[in-house]
C-alpha positions as CSV (number, residue, x, y, z in Angstrom):
1,M,45.0,376.3,-84.7
2,N,47.8,376.1,-87.2
3,E,49.9,379.2,-86.5
4,I,50.0,381.0,-90.1
5,A,53.2,381.4,-91.7
6,I,52.4,383.2,-94.9
7,S,49.5,385.0,-96.2
8,L,48.4,386.9,-99.2
9,E,45.7,388.9,-99.4
10,N,44.8,390.0,-102.9
11,I,48.2,389.9,-104.4
12,S,48.7,391.4,-107.7
13,K,51.6,392.5,-109.6
14,C,52.1,395.0,-112.7
15,F,54.7,395.5,-115.0
16,K,55.3,398.1,-117.4
17,R,57.0,396.6,-120.8
18,Y,58.6,399.0,-123.5
19,A,58.6,398.6,-126.8
20,K,61.7,401.0,-126.9
21,P,64.0,402.1,-124.3
22,V,63.5,405.9,-125.3
23,D,59.9,405.5,-124.6
24,R,60.3,405.2,-120.9
25,L,62.5,408.2,-121.0
26,K,59.1,409.6,-122.7
27,E,57.2,408.9,-120.4
28,I,59.2,410.1,-117.4
29,L,59.6,413.8,-119.2
30,L,55.8,413.4,-120.3
31,P,54.0,411.9,-117.1
32,Q,50.7,412.6,-118.6
33,K,51.0,410.1,-121.6
34,N,51.6,406.3,-120.9
35,H,54.3,404.8,-123.3
36,A,54.3,401.3,-122.2
37,Q,52.4,398.0,-122.2
38,I,50.7,397.2,-119.2
39,F,51.5,393.5,-118.1
40,W,49.7,392.4,-114.9
41,A,52.0,389.0,-113.8
42,L,49.8,388.3,-111.5
43,R,45.9,389.1,-110.3
44,D,44.3,388.5,-106.7
45,I,46.4,385.8,-105.1
46,N,44.9,385.2,-102.1
47,L,46.8,381.9,-99.8
48,N,47.6,381.1,-96.5
49,V,50.4,378.3,-95.9
50,T,50.7,377.1,-92.2
51,R,53.7,376.9,-90.1
52,G,55.7,373.4,-91.6
53,E,53.9,373.1,-94.7
54,A,55.2,371.6,-98.0
55,L,53.5,373.8,-100.5
56,G,54.0,373.1,-104.4
57,I,53.8,376.1,-106.9
58,I,52.6,374.5,-110.7
59,G,52.5,376.1,-113.7
60,Q,53.7,376.5,-117.3
61,N,56.7,379.1,-117.9
62,G,55.6,382.7,-117.8
63,S,52.6,381.5,-115.6
64,G,53.6,384.0,-112.6
65,K,55.4,381.4,-110.4
66,S,58.9,383.2,-109.8
67,T,57.4,386.7,-109.4
68,L,55.1,385.0,-106.6
69,L,58.3,383.4,-104.6
70,Q,59.8,386.8,-105.1
71,I,56.6,389.4,-103.4
72,I,56.9,386.2,-100.6
73,A,60.9,387.0,-100.5
74,K,60.2,390.4,-100.4
75,T,62.6,391.0,-103.5
76,L,59.6,392.1,-105.6
77,T,56.7,394.5,-104.0
78,P,53.1,393.9,-105.1
79,T,51.3,396.3,-106.9
80,T,48.0,395.6,-104.5
81,G,47.3,393.7,-101.5
82,E,49.1,392.5,-98.2
83,V,51.5,390.3,-98.0
84,V,52.2,389.3,-94.2
85,V,55.7,386.8,-93.4
86,N,56.0,385.1,-90.3
87,G,59.7,383.6,-89.6
88,R,63.4,384.0,-91.4
89,V,63.4,383.1,-94.9
90,S,65.7,381.6,-96.9
91,A,65.3,381.6,-101.2
92,L,67.0,380.0,-103.8
93,L,65.6,381.6,-106.9
94,E,67.1,382.8,-109.9
95,L,70.6,381.5,-110.7
96,G,73.1,383.9,-109.4
97,S,70.7,386.2,-107.1
98,G,72.3,387.3,-103.7
99,F,76.2,386.1,-105.5
100,N,78.1,388.9,-106.4
101,P,80.2,387.1,-109.4
102,E,83.1,388.9,-108.5
103,F,83.8,387.6,-105.1
104,T,85.4,384.0,-104.3
105,G,82.7,381.7,-102.7
106,R,84.4,381.9,-98.9
107,Q,83.5,385.6,-99.8
108,N,80.4,385.4,-100.9
109,V,79.5,382.6,-98.2
110,F,79.5,385.8,-95.6
111,F,78.1,388.1,-97.8
112,N,75.1,385.9,-98.5
113,G,74.9,384.5,-94.8
114,Q,74.9,388.1,-93.6
115,I,71.8,388.7,-95.8
116,L,70.2,385.9,-94.5
117,G,70.3,387.3,-91.0
118,L,73.5,385.5,-89.8
119,S,76.3,387.6,-87.9
120,Q,79.9,387.2,-88.7
121,Q,80.3,384.9,-85.8
122,E,77.4,382.5,-86.7
123,I,78.6,382.0,-90.7
124,T,82.6,381.1,-89.6
125,T,81.0,378.6,-87.0
126,K,78.9,377.3,-89.6
127,L,81.7,377.7,-92.7
128,D,83.6,374.3,-92.4
129,E,80.0,372.7,-93.0
130,I,78.9,375.0,-95.5
131,I,82.0,374.1,-97.6
132,K,81.5,370.1,-96.9
133,F,78.0,370.7,-98.6
134,A,78.6,372.3,-101.3
135,E,81.5,370.0,-102.5
136,I,83.4,372.5,-104.5
137,G,86.8,372.1,-103.2
138,D,89.5,374.5,-103.5
139,F,86.9,376.4,-105.9
140,I,85.7,377.8,-103.1
141,E,88.9,380.2,-103.2
142,Q,88.1,381.4,-107.1
143,P,85.6,383.7,-108.0
144,V,82.0,382.2,-108.6
145,K,81.9,383.8,-112.3
146,T,84.0,380.9,-113.0
147,Y,81.6,378.0,-111.6
148,S,79.4,375.9,-113.2
149,S,75.6,375.8,-112.9
150,G,75.6,373.1,-111.1
151,M,78.7,374.4,-108.3
152,F,77.1,377.2,-108.4
153,V,73.8,375.6,-106.8
154,R,76.0,373.7,-104.7
155,L,77.4,376.5,-102.9
156,A,73.9,378.4,-103.0
157,F,72.1,375.3,-101.2
158,A,74.6,374.8,-99.0
159,V,74.0,378.5,-97.5
160,A,70.4,378.6,-97.4
161,V,70.0,375.3,-95.5
162,S,72.9,375.9,-93.4
163,V,70.7,379.0,-91.8
164,N,67.9,376.2,-90.4
165,P,65.3,378.5,-92.2
166,D,61.7,379.2,-90.8
167,I,60.6,379.2,-94.6
168,L,63.1,377.9,-97.3
169,I,61.9,378.9,-100.6
170,V,63.1,376.7,-103.6
171,D,62.4,377.7,-107.4
172,E,63.9,375.4,-109.9
173,A,67.4,375.2,-108.4
174,L,67.3,371.4,-107.7
175,A,67.4,370.7,-111.6
176,V,71.1,371.4,-111.5
177,G,73.8,369.0,-110.2
178,D,74.1,365.6,-110.6
179,I,71.8,362.9,-109.0
180,Y,74.2,362.4,-106.2
181,F,73.9,365.7,-104.9
182,Q,70.4,366.1,-105.8
183,Q,69.6,363.2,-103.3
184,K,71.5,365.1,-100.6
185,C,69.4,368.0,-101.2
186,F,66.1,366.2,-100.7
187,E,67.4,364.4,-98.0
188,R,68.3,368.0,-96.4
189,I,64.7,369.6,-97.1
190,Q,63.2,366.5,-95.5
191,E,65.2,367.3,-92.3
192,L,64.2,371.0,-91.9
193,K,60.4,369.9,-92.7
194,K,60.9,367.4,-89.9
195,L,62.2,370.5,-87.4
196,G,59.0,372.7,-89.0
197,T,60.6,374.5,-91.9
198,T,57.4,375.6,-94.2
199,L,58.3,374.7,-97.6
200,L,57.4,376.6,-101.2
201,F,59.0,374.5,-104.2
202,V,58.2,375.3,-107.4
203,S,59.5,372.4,-109.9
204,H,58.6,371.1,-113.2
205,D,59.2,367.5,-111.7
206,S,56.2,366.2,-110.3
207,T,57.8,363.3,-108.9
208,A,59.4,365.8,-106.8
209,V,56.7,367.7,-105.8
210,Y,54.4,364.2,-104.8
211,K,57.5,362.9,-102.3
212,L,58.3,367.1,-101.0
213,C,54.8,368.6,-100.6
214,D,51.6,368.2,-98.8
215,R,49.0,370.7,-100.5
216,A,49.9,372.3,-104.2
217,I,48.6,375.3,-106.0
218,L,48.5,375.5,-110.0
219,I,49.2,378.9,-111.4
220,E,48.2,380.2,-114.9
221,S,48.2,383.3,-116.5
222,G,48.8,385.1,-112.9
223,K,46.0,383.4,-111.4
224,A,45.7,380.9,-108.7
225,L,43.4,378.1,-110.9
226,L,43.2,375.0,-107.9
227,D,44.4,374.9,-104.5
228,G,44.6,371.3,-103.3
229,S,46.3,367.8,-103.1
230,P,49.5,367.7,-105.1
231,K,47.6,364.6,-106.9
232,Q,44.9,367.0,-108.2
233,V,46.7,370.1,-109.0
234,I,49.6,368.0,-111.2
235,D,46.4,366.1,-112.9
236,L,45.1,369.0,-113.9
237,Y,48.2,370.5,-115.1
238,E,49.3,367.7,-117.3
239,A,46.0,367.9,-118.8
240,K,46.8,371.0,-119.9
241,L,50.0,370.5,-121.3
242,L,48.0,367.7,-123.3
243,K,45.5,370.6,-124.3
244,K,47.7,372.9,-125.2
245,R,49.8,370.2,-127.1
246,D,47.1,369.0,-129.2
247,T,46.6,370.1,-132.8
248,H,42.9,370.1,-131.9
249,S,43.2,371.9,-129.0
250,E,40.0,373.9,-129.3
251,S,38.0,370.5,-129.4
252,V,40.1,368.9,-126.1
253,E,37.3,369.4,-123.0
254,I,39.4,368.8,-119.7
255,Q,36.1,367.5,-117.4
256,I,36.9,367.4,-113.8
257,V,34.4,365.0,-112.0
258,A,33.7,364.5,-108.5
259,K,34.0,360.6,-107.2
260,P,33.2,359.5,-103.9
261,D,36.4,358.4,-101.7
262,S,35.4,354.7,-101.7
263,P,34.1,353.1,-105.0
264,D,31.4,351.1,-102.8
265,Q,30.1,354.9,-101.9
266,E,27.1,356.4,-103.3
267,T,28.4,360.4,-103.5
268,S,26.0,362.5,-100.8
269,S,26.7,365.7,-99.5
270,S,28.2,364.1,-96.4
271,D,30.8,361.8,-98.4
272,Q,34.6,362.9,-98.6
273,V,34.7,363.6,-102.8
274,L,38.0,363.7,-104.8
275,E,38.1,365.7,-107.8
276,E,39.1,363.7,-111.2
277,V,40.5,365.7,-114.2
278,I,39.5,364.0,-117.4
279,I,40.2,364.5,-120.9
280,Q,37.2,362.5,-122.7
281,S,36.6,362.9,-126.7
282,S,32.9,362.1,-127.8
283,E,34.8,360.2,-130.7
284,V,35.6,356.9,-128.4
285,S,33.4,355.2,-125.8
286,V,36.0,353.3,-123.1
287,K,33.1,350.2,-122.2
288,F,35.4,348.5,-119.7
289,V,38.8,348.6,-118.1
290,Q,39.4,345.5,-116.4
291,L,42.3,343.9,-114.6
292,L,42.3,339.8,-114.9
293,D,44.5,336.9,-113.8
294,E,46.2,334.8,-115.6
295,N,43.4,332.6,-116.3
296,G,41.7,335.6,-117.4
297,Q,39.3,336.0,-114.0
298,V,38.4,339.6,-113.1
299,V,40.5,340.5,-110.2
300,D,41.3,343.7,-107.6
301,S,44.5,342.5,-106.0
302,V,48.0,340.2,-107.1
303,I,50.7,338.9,-105.2
304,S,53.7,340.8,-106.0
305,E,55.5,339.2,-108.7
306,E,52.8,337.7,-110.1
307,A,51.3,338.2,-113.7
308,L,48.2,340.8,-114.2
309,Q,46.7,341.4,-117.5
310,L,44.7,345.1,-118.0
311,S,41.9,344.7,-120.4
312,I,40.4,347.8,-122.2
313,G,37.4,347.8,-124.8
314,L,36.7,351.1,-127.0
315,L,34.1,351.3,-129.2
316,F,35.6,354.1,-132.0
317,L,32.2,356.5,-133.5
318,Q,34.9,357.9,-136.2
319,G,37.7,356.9,-137.9
320,F,41.5,357.3,-137.1
321,D,44.2,357.0,-138.9
322,D,47.2,356.0,-136.3
323,L,46.0,355.0,-133.0
324,H,47.7,354.4,-130.1
325,I,46.8,353.3,-126.4
326,G,48.6,353.7,-123.3
327,F,48.7,353.2,-119.2
328,K,50.4,354.5,-115.8
329,V,50.2,352.8,-112.8
330,R,50.2,355.3,-109.6
331,D,50.5,354.7,-105.9
332,R,48.0,355.9,-103.5
333,T,49.7,359.4,-103.7
334,G,49.3,359.3,-107.4
335,E,53.3,359.3,-108.1
336,V,54.1,357.6,-111.8
337,I,55.6,353.6,-110.8
338,F,55.4,352.9,-114.3
339,E,54.0,354.1,-118.1
340,T,54.1,353.2,-121.5
341,N,52.0,353.5,-124.7
342,T,51.8,351.1,-128.1
343,F,54.2,353.8,-129.5
344,A,56.5,353.8,-126.9
345,M,56.3,350.0,-127.2
346,R,57.2,350.2,-131.1
347,E,53.5,348.0,-131.5
348,K,51.0,349.6,-134.5
349,I,47.3,349.4,-134.1
350,G,47.1,351.7,-137.2
351,K,43.5,352.5,-138.8
352,V,40.4,352.2,-137.1
353,Y,36.9,352.9,-138.2
354,N,33.8,354.5,-137.4
355,G,32.1,351.6,-135.3
356,T,35.4,349.4,-134.9
357,F,35.2,347.8,-131.1
358,L,38.9,346.8,-130.1
359,E,39.8,344.8,-126.9
360,V,43.4,345.6,-125.9
361,I,45.5,343.6,-123.3
362,F,48.4,344.7,-121.4
363,R,50.2,342.0,-120.2
364,F,52.9,342.3,-117.3
365,H,54.3,341.4,-113.6
366,V,53.7,343.3,-110.7
367,P,57.3,343.4,-109.0
368,L,55.8,346.1,-106.5
369,R,55.7,346.8,-102.7
370,E,52.2,346.3,-100.7
371,G,49.6,348.9,-101.6
372,E,47.0,350.4,-103.5
373,Y,47.8,351.2,-107.0
374,T,45.6,353.1,-109.4
375,I,45.3,352.4,-113.7
376,S,45.7,355.8,-115.6
377,L,44.2,355.4,-119.7
378,G,45.3,357.1,-122.6
379,V,44.1,357.3,-125.9
380,A,45.7,359.3,-128.8
381,D,46.0,359.5,-132.6
382,G,49.1,360.1,-134.7
383,G,51.9,359.3,-132.8
384,F,55.4,361.3,-133.4
385,G,57.4,361.2,-130.6
386,E,58.0,359.9,-127.2
387,G,54.7,360.2,-125.3
388,L,53.7,362.8,-128.1
389,F,50.7,363.0,-130.0
390,K,48.7,364.9,-132.3
391,R,45.6,364.4,-130.8
392,S,44.5,363.5,-127.3
393,L,41.3,361.1,-127.4
394,V,41.0,359.6,-123.7
395,Y,43.2,360.7,-120.6
396,A,41.5,359.5,-117.4
397,H,43.0,358.2,-113.8
398,N,41.7,355.9,-111.6
399,S,40.1,354.0,-114.6
400,A,40.7,351.2,-112.6
401,A,42.7,350.0,-109.1
402,F,44.4,347.4,-107.6
403,N,46.1,345.9,-104.4
404,V,49.2,344.7,-104.3
405,L,49.8,341.6,-101.5
406,R,53.5,340.6,-99.9
407,N,55.1,337.8,-101.2
408,N,55.9,335.3,-98.5
409,E,58.0,333.3,-101.1
410,S,60.0,335.6,-102.2
411,I,62.9,337.7,-100.5
412,H,62.9,340.1,-97.9
413,W,62.9,343.4,-99.5
414,S,62.0,347.3,-99.4
415,G,62.1,350.0,-101.6
416,I,59.5,350.4,-104.8
417,V,60.0,347.2,-107.2
418,N,61.6,343.8,-106.4
419,L,64.8,343.6,-108.3
420,N,65.4,340.1,-107.7
421,P,68.8,339.9,-107.4
422,S,71.3,337.3,-107.6
423,I,74.0,336.9,-105.6
424,S,77.7,334.7,-106.5
425,I,80.5,334.6,-103.6
426,N,84.1,333.9,-104.5
427,S,86.5,333.4,-102.1
428,S,90.5,333.1,-102.4
429,V,93.7,333.9,-100.2
430,Y,94.9,337.2,-100.5
431,V,98.6,337.5,-100.7
C-alpha cells in the first residue's frame, strides 16, 4: 500500500470581507452583530496524495487553488476539517512570501533556509550550490527589493529545491523567468520526482502539467470538481473556458461521455472507460471525421514525414454568418502537438445556411516521432481573435486517431518533430 504524504478531510476555508475598515472595528466592539460578508474560498475538499505522486491543481483565477496550497503548507488554518502532512514541505507560493525585502539575497537564503528546517551549517554547505543555481551574480549581496521578478523567483526556487524536500509545492512560480531558467527548473523537479519527492503543481500552462503530473484535480468555486488524469481534467477545464467566453454561454452544454479504452470494444461493466469532454450543439451534426492518404483512401496509420488528409463532414441545421473549423493533434498523454483553424489560417468559409453540408479537408505532412496521436475537432462561429470565437458549436476530443510509423528512409532523430536539418561544412586553414 502506498504511503500517504498529504491527507485532507472535509477541508473548508471561510474568509470575512468588510465593506469598510470601520466595520471590522464595529464587529470587535459589538460581537453580537455581524458586519462582515462571509466568503467560502474552499468547501468540503477531500484529497489524498501518495508519496512520490505529482498532482496538478487546475482552475480559473479565484477558484481556491492558492488557498488550498497555503493550507497544505500550513501558512493558513482551515475553518473546518483535518490536514495531515507527512514530511518536510518546501513551498513556492506568492512572489515574495518568506523573503524579507530589506535583507540581501544572501541573508534571505539563510533566513528562508532556516524556515525550511535547515541548520546554519547545512545552509552554509549548500550556499555555493544555491547561488550557482540562481544565476543572479553580484545581486546576491543586494537587498531583494531591488530584484526583478525573474531574479526573485530564481533565488526563491534555488532555496526551495536545495533542501531536497519530501513535498514540493509550486504555485505559478515557473511562469516567471526566461526559458533557460524554466528548463533548468523543470529538470530539477524531474530529479526530485525520481528521488521520491511529492509534487503539488499549480499552473495555467497545460503542457507543463502534462509533463510533470501523474494526476490532476479541477477546482471551481472552492470545490473539487474532477479528480482524474491530467488529460481528463485539462479537457474539462478548457471546455469550461470556452463556455465562459461564448457570447451564448447559457446555451453551451458540456457533456462528459464514457468511451471504452479501445475502439474495438463494446462498453461493459468490466471494461475500463475513458471520460471524454464534448461540446456538441444541436445546430451542427458531425457526419464523419476521416483520415485519408494522398490518394484519398481511408487510413489509420502514416509513415513519419508523409502526407495526411483530414476530412470532416458537417451538416448545418441552422445558418451561421462567419463559420470556422479547426483541429488539434495530441499525443497519447493529451499534450497538444499542433493546433490551427480556418480563422488562424486566414481562410474564410463565410456564411452557411440551414441544410448546408460541408466537407472540409485539411492537408498536412506528419514529421512526428513514432506513436499514437488523436485529432480533436472544433467548429465555431464569429472569429474575432487568435483562437477566439463568439460561439462554440463543436469541441470534441478523440474524433479520430492514427499511428505514426518510423520512416526508414529518414535520418535518425529524437524529439517530437523532425526538422529535417541540412548541413554544410566549410574548411580552411586558420592563421
